[in-house]
Structures are given as C-alpha cells and as structure tokens.
C-alpha positions as CSV (number, residue, x, y, z in Angstrom):
1,M,-48.4,26.9,-60.4
2,R,-51.0,28.7,-58.8
3,K,-51.6,25.7,-56.7
4,L,-48.1,25.4,-55.8
5,K,-48.0,28.9,-54.7
6,T,-51.2,28.0,-52.5
7,F,-49.8,25.3,-50.7
8,G,-46.4,26.9,-50.2
9,P,-47.3,28.8,-47.2
10,A,-49.1,26.0,-45.7
11,L,-46.2,23.6,-45.9
12,V,-43.8,26.3,-44.3
13,V,-46.4,26.4,-41.4
14,V,-46.6,22.4,-41.3
15,A,-42.6,22.1,-41.4
16,A,-42.6,24.7,-38.5
17,L,-45.1,22.8,-36.2
18,L,-43.3,19.6,-36.8
19,L,-40.0,21.1,-35.6
20,V,-42.0,22.2,-32.5
21,V,-43.5,19.0,-31.9
22,A,-39.8,17.3,-32.6
23,G,-38.4,20.0,-30.0
24,C,-41.1,18.8,-27.5
25,A,-40.2,15.1,-27.9
26,G,-36.6,16.0,-27.4
27,Q,-37.4,17.7,-24.3
28,G,-40.1,15.3,-22.8
29,G,-40.8,12.0,-24.8
30,R,-37.1,11.4,-25.7
31,Q,-35.8,12.8,-22.3
32,T,-32.9,14.6,-23.5
33,A,-30.2,14.2,-20.9
34,K,-28.9,16.9,-18.8
35,E,-25.4,17.1,-17.5
36,I,-24.2,16.9,-14.0
37,V,-20.9,18.1,-13.4
38,I,-18.4,16.5,-10.8
39,G,-15.5,18.2,-9.8
40,F,-11.9,16.8,-9.3
41,N,-9.9,18.8,-7.3
42,G,-6.4,17.2,-6.8
43,P,-2.7,17.3,-7.5
44,L,-2.3,16.7,-11.3
45,S,1.2,17.7,-11.4
46,G,4.4,17.8,-9.3
47,P,5.7,14.3,-7.1
48,A,1.9,13.6,-6.2
49,A,0.6,14.0,-9.7
50,E,0.3,10.0,-10.1
51,Y,-1.5,9.8,-6.8
52,G,-3.9,12.5,-7.9
53,R,-4.2,10.9,-11.6
54,D,-5.1,7.5,-10.0
55,C,-8.0,8.9,-7.9
56,A,-9.2,11.0,-11.1
57,N,-9.0,7.9,-13.3
58,G,-11.3,6.0,-10.8
59,V,-13.9,8.5,-10.7
60,E,-13.6,9.0,-14.6
61,M,-13.9,5.3,-15.3
62,A,-17.3,5.1,-13.3
63,I,-18.6,8.2,-15.0
64,N,-18.0,6.6,-18.3
65,E,-19.7,3.5,-17.5
66,I,-22.7,5.1,-15.8
67,N,-23.1,7.3,-19.0
68,E,-22.5,4.4,-21.5
69,A,-25.3,2.4,-19.6
70,G,-27.7,5.5,-20.2
71,G,-26.9,7.7,-17.2
72,I,-29.4,8.0,-14.3
73,T,-33.2,9.1,-14.1
74,V,-34.3,11.2,-11.5
75,G,-37.8,12.9,-11.2
76,G,-38.5,11.6,-14.7
77,Q,-35.4,13.5,-16.1
78,K,-32.5,11.7,-17.6
79,Y,-29.0,12.8,-16.6
80,V,-25.4,12.2,-17.7
81,F,-22.3,13.1,-15.8
82,R,-19.3,15.2,-16.9
83,L,-16.0,15.2,-14.9
84,E,-14.0,18.5,-14.8
85,K,-10.5,18.4,-13.2
86,L,-8.5,21.1,-11.9
87,D,-4.8,20.8,-10.3
88,H,-4.4,22.4,-7.1
89,R,-0.7,21.0,-6.8
90,A,-1.5,20.1,-3.1
91,D,-1.4,23.8,-2.2
92,P,-4.5,24.6,0.1
93,S,-5.0,28.1,-1.3
94,Q,-5.0,26.8,-4.6
95,A,-7.6,24.2,-3.6
96,V,-9.9,26.4,-2.4
97,A,-9.6,28.8,-5.6
98,N,-10.2,25.6,-7.4
99,A,-13.4,24.6,-5.3
100,R,-14.9,28.2,-5.7
101,R,-14.4,27.8,-9.6
102,F,-16.1,24.7,-9.6
103,R,-19.2,26.0,-7.7
104,D,-19.3,29.0,-9.6
105,Q,-18.2,28.5,-13.1
106,F,-19.0,24.8,-13.4
107,K,-22.0,24.6,-11.1
108,A,-20.6,21.5,-9.6
109,R,-22.2,20.3,-6.5
110,V,-19.9,17.7,-5.8
111,I,-16.1,17.6,-5.6
112,F,-13.7,14.9,-5.1
113,D,-10.3,15.7,-3.4
114,C,-7.5,13.3,-2.3
115,V,-5.2,15.6,0.0
116,F,-6.4,16.4,3.4
117,N,-4.5,19.7,3.7
118,C,-6.6,20.7,0.7
119,I,-9.8,19.4,1.8
120,A,-9.9,20.8,5.3
121,P,-10.0,24.5,3.9
122,Q,-12.6,23.6,1.4
123,L,-14.8,22.5,4.3
124,E,-14.9,26.0,5.4
125,I,-17.1,27.0,2.4
126,N,-18.9,23.8,1.4
127,Q,-21.6,24.6,3.6
128,E,-22.4,28.2,2.9
129,K,-25.9,28.7,2.4
130,G,-26.9,28.7,-1.4
131,N,-23.4,27.6,-2.3
132,E,-23.3,24.0,-0.6
133,F,-21.2,21.4,-2.2
134,L,-20.8,17.7,-1.2
135,M,-17.1,17.0,-0.6
136,M,-16.3,13.2,-1.4
137,A,-12.8,13.0,0.2
138,W,-10.1,10.3,-0.4
139,T,-8.3,10.9,2.9
140,S,-7.7,8.3,5.8
141,T,-7.3,10.8,8.4
142,P,-9.7,10.6,11.3
143,K,-9.7,14.1,11.8
144,L,-12.0,14.6,8.5
145,V,-15.0,13.2,10.3
146,E,-14.1,14.6,13.6
147,L,-14.7,18.3,12.0
148,G,-18.5,17.4,12.0
149,N,-19.0,18.5,8.4
150,K,-22.4,17.1,7.4
151,L,-21.5,17.5,3.8
152,A,-18.3,15.6,4.1
153,V,-17.8,11.9,2.9
154,A,-14.5,10.0,4.1
155,I,-14.2,7.2,1.4
156,P,-11.2,4.9,2.6
157,P,-10.9,3.4,6.0
158,P,-9.4,5.4,8.3
159,F,-5.5,5.1,8.7
160,T,-6.0,4.1,12.5
161,A,-7.6,0.7,11.3
162,Y,-4.5,0.1,9.0
163,M,-2.3,1.6,12.0
164,K,-3.4,-1.2,14.3
165,A,-3.1,-4.2,11.7
166,F,0.6,-2.8,11.0
167,M,1.7,-2.5,14.6
168,D,0.3,-6.0,15.3
169,M,2.4,-7.2,12.5
170,A,5.7,-5.4,13.4
171,W,5.4,-6.4,16.8
172,Q,4.9,-10.2,16.0
173,E,8.0,-9.5,13.7
174,G,10.0,-8.5,16.8
175,Y,10.2,-4.9,16.1
176,R,10.5,-2.4,19.0
177,K,12.6,0.3,17.9
178,V,10.9,2.5,15.3
179,A,12.3,5.8,13.6
180,M,9.8,8.2,11.7
181,V,10.3,9.5,8.3
182,V,6.7,10.4,7.4
183,T,5.1,13.1,5.0
184,V,4.7,16.5,6.5
185,G,1.3,18.3,6.7
186,A,-2.0,17.5,8.7
187,Y,-2.1,13.8,7.5
188,G,1.4,13.0,8.1
189,D,1.4,14.8,11.8
190,E,-1.6,13.0,12.6
191,W,-0.1,9.5,11.6
192,R,3.1,10.4,13.5
193,S,1.5,11.7,16.6
194,I,-0.9,8.5,16.7
195,F,1.6,5.9,16.1
196,K,4.0,7.4,18.8
197,E,1.4,7.2,21.1
198,E,0.1,3.9,20.5
199,W,3.7,2.1,19.8
200,Q,4.6,3.6,23.2
201,K,1.7,2.1,25.0
202,R,2.7,-1.1,23.7
203,G,6.2,-0.6,25.2
204,G,8.0,0.3,21.9
205,V,10.4,3.2,21.4
206,I,10.4,5.9,18.9
207,T,14.0,6.5,18.2
208,A,13.5,9.5,15.9
209,D,10.9,11.7,14.3
210,Q,12.3,13.4,11.0
211,P,9.2,14.6,9.0
212,A,9.8,15.3,5.2
213,N,7.8,16.8,2.4
214,Y,6.9,14.2,0.1
215,Y,4.9,16.3,-2.3
216,A,8.1,18.7,-3.0
217,Q,11.4,16.7,-2.3
218,T,13.2,14.1,-3.9
219,D,16.4,14.0,-1.8
220,F,15.7,12.5,1.9
221,S,19.3,11.7,2.7
222,A,19.3,14.5,5.7
223,Q,16.2,12.9,7.3
224,L,17.3,9.4,7.0
225,T,20.9,9.8,8.0
226,A,19.4,11.4,11.3
227,A,16.9,8.6,11.7
228,L,19.5,5.8,11.0
229,A,21.9,7.0,13.6
230,T,19.4,6.0,16.2
231,K,19.7,2.4,15.1
232,P,15.9,1.6,14.6
233,D,14.5,-2.0,13.8
234,A,12.2,-0.5,11.4
235,L,11.1,2.9,9.7
236,L,7.7,4.3,9.6
237,I,7.8,5.9,6.3
238,G,5.3,7.4,3.7
239,G,3.4,9.7,1.7
240,P,2.5,9.2,-2.1
241,S,3.8,5.9,-3.6
242,S,6.4,7.1,-5.9
243,T,8.3,9.6,-3.4
244,T,7.9,6.8,-0.8
245,A,9.9,4.5,-3.2
246,L,12.7,7.1,-3.2
247,V,12.9,7.1,0.6
248,I,13.2,3.0,0.6
249,E,15.8,3.0,-2.1
250,Q,17.7,5.8,-0.2
251,A,17.5,4.3,3.1
252,R,18.8,0.9,1.6
253,N,21.9,2.9,-0.2
254,L,22.6,4.4,3.4
255,G,23.1,0.8,4.8
256,F,19.5,0.1,6.6
257,K,18.6,-3.3,6.8
258,G,15.6,-3.2,8.7
259,G,11.7,-3.0,8.1
260,F,9.3,-0.9,6.6
261,I,5.7,0.2,8.1
262,L,4.4,2.2,5.4
263,V,1.5,4.8,5.9
264,D,-1.6,3.8,4.3
265,Q,-1.2,6.5,1.4
266,A,2.1,4.5,0.0
267,K,1.0,1.3,-1.9
268,M,3.4,-1.7,-1.8
269,D,2.6,-2.9,-5.2
270,Y,2.7,0.1,-6.8
271,I,6.4,0.8,-5.5
272,V,7.4,-2.8,-6.3
273,D,5.6,-3.0,-9.9
274,V,6.2,0.7,-11.1
275,V,9.2,2.0,-9.5
276,F,11.2,-1.3,-8.8
277,K,9.9,-2.9,-12.0
278,G,8.7,-5.8,-10.2
279,K,11.7,-6.6,-7.9
280,T,11.2,-6.8,-4.3
281,D,14.6,-7.2,-3.1
282,Q,14.8,-3.7,-1.5
283,M,11.4,-4.2,0.3
284,G,12.9,-6.6,2.8
285,T,10.1,-7.1,5.5
286,T,7.5,-4.2,4.7
287,F,3.7,-3.9,6.2
288,G,1.4,-2.1,4.2
289,V,-1.8,-1.8,2.4
290,G,-2.6,-5.0,0.3
291,A,-2.2,-5.2,-3.5
292,I,-5.6,-5.0,-5.1
293,A,-4.3,-7.4,-7.9
294,Q,-4.1,-10.1,-5.1
295,Y,-7.5,-9.4,-3.6
296,P,-9.3,-12.3,-5.0
297,S,-12.8,-11.0,-5.5
298,P,-14.5,-11.2,-8.9
299,A,-15.0,-7.3,-9.4
300,A,-11.5,-6.6,-8.2
301,K,-10.0,-9.0,-10.8
302,S,-12.2,-7.5,-13.8
303,F,-11.6,-4.1,-12.4
304,N,-7.8,-4.4,-12.5
305,E,-7.8,-5.7,-16.2
306,K,-10.3,-3.1,-17.4
307,Y,-8.5,-0.4,-15.5
308,Q,-4.8,-1.4,-17.0
309,A,-6.1,-1.8,-20.4
310,K,-7.7,1.7,-20.4
311,Y,-5.4,3.8,-18.9
312,Q,-2.1,1.9,-19.4
313,V,-1.0,2.4,-15.9
314,H,-0.9,0.4,-12.6
315,N,-4.0,-0.1,-11.1
316,T,-4.4,1.3,-7.3
317,W,-6.8,1.2,-4.4
318,E,-7.3,5.1,-4.9
319,A,-8.7,4.1,-8.5
320,A,-10.9,1.3,-7.1
321,G,-12.2,3.4,-4.0
322,N,-13.1,6.3,-6.2
323,Y,-14.6,4.3,-8.9
324,T,-16.9,2.7,-6.3
325,A,-17.6,5.9,-4.5
326,M,-18.8,7.4,-7.8
327,H,-21.2,4.6,-8.2
328,A,-22.4,4.9,-4.9
329,L,-22.8,8.6,-5.3
330,A,-24.9,8.3,-8.5
331,K,-27.1,5.6,-6.7
332,A,-27.6,8.1,-4.0
333,M,-28.7,10.9,-6.3
334,V,-31.6,8.3,-7.7
335,A,-32.3,7.1,-4.0
336,A,-32.9,10.9,-2.9
337,G,-34.9,11.9,-6.0
338,T,-32.7,14.9,-6.7
339,V,-29.4,15.9,-8.3
340,E,-29.2,19.4,-6.7
341,D,-29.9,18.9,-3.0
342,V,-26.6,17.6,-1.5
343,A,-28.1,17.2,2.1
344,A,-30.4,14.8,0.6
345,I,-27.9,13.1,-1.5
346,R,-25.6,12.8,1.5
347,A,-28.5,11.3,3.5
348,A,-29.4,8.9,0.7
349,L,-26.0,7.3,0.8
350,E,-27.1,5.2,3.7
351,K,-29.8,3.5,1.5
352,V,-27.1,2.4,-1.2
353,F,-25.0,0.0,0.7
354,P,-23.8,-2.7,0.6
355,M,-21.8,-2.6,-2.6
356,T,-20.0,-6.0,-2.4
357,G,-17.0,-7.5,-4.4
358,D,-19.2,-9.4,-6.9
359,K,-19.9,-6.1,-8.4
360,Y,-17.6,-3.5,-7.1
361,P,-13.5,-3.6,-6.5
362,A,-13.7,-1.8,-3.3
363,E,-16.4,-3.4,-1.1
364,I,-18.1,-0.7,1.0
365,L,-20.8,-2.3,3.4
366,G,-22.1,1.1,4.8
367,I,-21.6,4.6,6.0
368,H,-21.1,5.6,9.6
369,K,-23.2,8.6,10.7
370,N,-20.1,10.8,11.0
371,G,-19.6,10.4,7.1
372,Q,-17.1,7.5,7.2
373,M,-17.8,4.9,4.7
374,L,-17.3,1.6,5.8
375,M,-14.8,0.4,3.1
376,M,-12.6,-3.0,3.9
377,A,-9.3,-2.4,4.9
378,L,-6.9,-5.0,3.5
379,P,-3.4,-5.3,5.2
380,Q,-0.7,-7.3,4.0
381,A,3.2,-7.8,4.1
382,I,6.0,-8.6,1.7
383,K,8.7,-10.9,3.5
384,G,11.3,-12.8,2.0
385,G,10.6,-11.4,-1.3
386,K,7.1,-12.6,-1.4
387,Y,3.7,-11.2,-0.6
388,T,2.0,-12.8,2.4
389,D,-1.8,-13.7,2.2
390,P,-4.0,-10.4,2.3
391,W,-6.8,-10.3,4.8
392,L,-10.1,-8.1,5.4
393,M,-10.2,-6.0,8.3
394,V,-13.6,-5.4,9.8
395,Y,-13.2,-2.7,12.4
396,W,-16.6,-1.0,12.6
397,T,-18.6,-3.9,14.8
398,R,-18.5,-3.7,18.6
399,T,-19.6,-7.5,18.9
400,Q,-18.8,-10.9,17.6
401,E,-22.3,-11.2,16.3
402,G,-22.0,-7.8,14.4
403,F,-18.9,-9.3,12.8
404,E,-20.6,-12.5,11.8
405,R,-23.5,-10.2,10.0
406,V,-20.9,-8.7,8.3
407,K,-19.2,-11.8,7.0
408,E,-22.5,-12.9,5.5
409,K,-22.5,-9.7,3.0
410,L,-18.9,-10.4,2.1
411,T,-18.0,-12.1,-1.0
412,M,-14.8,-13.5,0.4
413,P,-15.9,-14.0,3.9
414,Q,-13.1,-16.4,4.7
415,L,-10.5,-13.6,4.5
416,A,-12.3,-11.3,7.3
417,R,-10.7,-10.8,10.7
418,W,-12.3,-8.8,13.5
419,V,-10.4,-6.1,14.7
420,P,-12.7,-3.5,16.6
421,L,-12.0,0.2,16.3
422,E,-13.6,2.4,18.7
423,G,-15.5,5.3,17.5
424,Y,-16.4,3.7,14.3
425,Y,-19.1,1.1,15.9
426,V,-22.4,0.9,14.0
427,D,-23.8,-2.1,15.8
C-alpha cells in the first residue's frame, strides 16, 4: 500500500504532463484549425429572398467543399471557413448595420452582398483604418468599379456587356420601339439610363419609362398599362427573377404580344422552370442571360446536379458565380500568405486565375485592376418556345490577337465571340 501511495503523486504529475504535451500537439503538431468567418449580407426575406438565397447558397456550398477537403493552410496554420448570414431585406441602412455587426461581433474580414443599393453605403465604411473588410459584390452595375474602392470586387460581368449583346439581338429581330419597366434603385436607374442612351444612338425609340419597385411590389398593372399605351415592340423589364415573372404574366394578361429584353439580374431559365413550371408560352421572344443548365462545360453540368440535389431548388448563375468567387477568395488567402490583411488578399486575387470550366461552373479568367472579375457572359434567347444556342461573350480584349489568347484558355472555345467593351480592356 505504501508503494501505491508513493507512486500516486508521481502518476498524477505524469498524467498532467501528458495532457500538456497533447495540448501542444493539438496546437502545433496536429494543427488545430482556426476559423475564418465569411459574412453574407443580403435579402433573405421579402420579394428578393430567393435571389439572396441563391447567392448565399453558392458561397455556402464552396465553403463546405473547402472545409471537407481540409480547409486551407496559411503560414503553417490550418484554417476552415464559417459562413454567417444576416438579412438586410434590401434596406441600405440595415445593410450598413449588418456590416458593422459582421465586423465587430463576428470579426469578419470579408462580406458578400448582392444588392448594389446596399453595397454602395458599405463601401463608405469598408476602408476605415483598423476596420477594413473586403466587399465581394455580386452586382453588375459599372458604378461599382467606378467608385474606385480598393477593397471592392465585382464578381459578375458588367451589365453593359449583356446590354450590348441583348441590343444586337433585339435589333436583328426588328425591334425599334422599346418601353422600360425596370426595377427602381441605383442598379435599375443605371440600366435604364444607359439603355436609353445606347438605344437612341442606334436610331431606336424609347416610348416610355415606368420604373417599379421589384423588391416590394407584386402588382405592376399601373406601370404596364402606361407603358403598353405607347405601343412598344418590346419591353425592357427586370429585377429579381420571381417578380420579373409577375411582370411578364401581367403584361400578357394586358394583351401585350411583343418581345421582352431582361436586365441581367432576371434569369430566363428560373422564370420558365420555377415560376411558369417549365412552360415557355408566355415568354414569346425574350433575350436574357443564358441558362446555366444549357452551358455544356463539364463543371457547369456537375455543379448543376450537385447544387439541385443539395438545396432542392433551381440552380442559377448567382449560385455558380458566388461559388466560384468563394473558391477564388480561398486561393487568394493562400497566395497572399494571410487571412487578415484584406489589401494583400485583394492583390493576390490576380494570381489565382484563370478558373476554367473544367473545374468551376462560372469561368473567371482574370481580374481587371479596377476590381472587375473577368467572368464569362452567356447571352441567349427564347424564340418560338425554344432556347437558342448560348454563346460566350469575351468583352475585355482590345484586339483580335487578345481574343484568340482568351480562347486558348476556355473549356468551350467554340462558343466564344469577341464583343469588345471599352473600359475593361486588359491587353
């Protein structure tokens, strides 16, 4: 018994030492992963909730895949990501309050958002010394990069690229008179303003301008009645896809038989598959962003299957684009050698591209110095109840030689067309 008593304290000491060693191994040898919080700030309730959900799902799906693969290692330390989501309901003041909460409570250094009216006021605070955060913006308005914010990244193509393609397609269809019933706010205002200027330059006529709040309204009969009274060949419409579908339905109910040109936020395939239950009869002739399910790259096809199986909702470019951008962000942290220095992470984004269609559903081939990611644009049309073949729009090369170099990187080069867009050249 005395021997047991003699060795008792020693055994306690040894056990304590083993716990200390195990703890050190967990911190060092086993590289216990630390968390990086990514904020999603978007409309998760109200008429735009599905749009916000799609964007958030894309970020979440990428984060889950990165974590399941072991996370990332930066400076010898392992990290995993955690997504925190806050609903700003498309309210700019709520968006800023959420951004401060992400920054102060969650210590998030990166925020994703998808409504320009809400993104813009956050860019007034994201460069505050000591409180910096990187804004990953799913917005196509050219004004984002024109703001010159060094910690802002525009993920989707500028809408002026899609606008140029849609105008060409509509003009070839014989449309000359267009009435506009587009969502209110900075994004919609800019779409209407630029479209009007460019359409009139071609010799076209804008017969009416009747903006509507696609984030709050469900009855657009007043705006549509006024617009249709001007006898347009086509309507320029759009905002979130679900409410855009209501506009199409209400326009047809009012007797409109012309065509539709959709702003890039509204997605034709979502409207057809989800709202109209697979029927295209109300679409007539419509020009818009191409259906992701019809883009034949290997990664787009597999992503479409995985996404719909996981979330049981229709896949969209919002999901695919934010998914690819999150993967790019993770790669940039590794390339920068930091998870906290957001200026270094932003600069390192230039090192992670191209991200091509054999691995990622939204092909992104580079990033402009102004913060615009060079994501492929995919214009398409519905005519006679059927989708036309989609094509890839390369807008950032000044020369034919530059376009040919881009084609060499593409998974589906045969779909590419060169439509240069001044202000975005990288060659």
